[in-house]
Phi, psi and omega in degrees: 000320178301315180300317179294316179295318179297316181293323178296318179295317180297318181289331181299335181298327179290323176295317179300314181295317181297312181297316179297320179293319178298317179296322182278342182076014177204165181285120176224161177236104182287160180303323180302328177304314183289322177294317176297323178298314181294308184292321176297318179294320177300315179294320177293327176296315177301314179298317182291328175294316177302320180279350181057049182251099186297327179294313179296318179300311181298316180298315181288321179296320178295316179300317180301317178300314182295315181295319179294320178298319178299317177298320178298314180297321178296315180298316180298320179294318179296320179295321179295324180292322180289318181285335191298000000 
């Protein structure tokens, strides 16, 4: 059940991105995309550890780092605009 819920959360990020892009009339990546990516990956990481799947573990752990880094870069850019 955890695996299905985690995969649903991870997949939902694409729906969020698609809907936001359609509304904006251009390709955008909303903040919710990154949060769903992180939480979905964390849950999938837990599931992959439970399943003892090293390929899946490595993939999810790497993704979590990338998604978190993107949120940091977005935050830093917003702070620079305010200070700027």
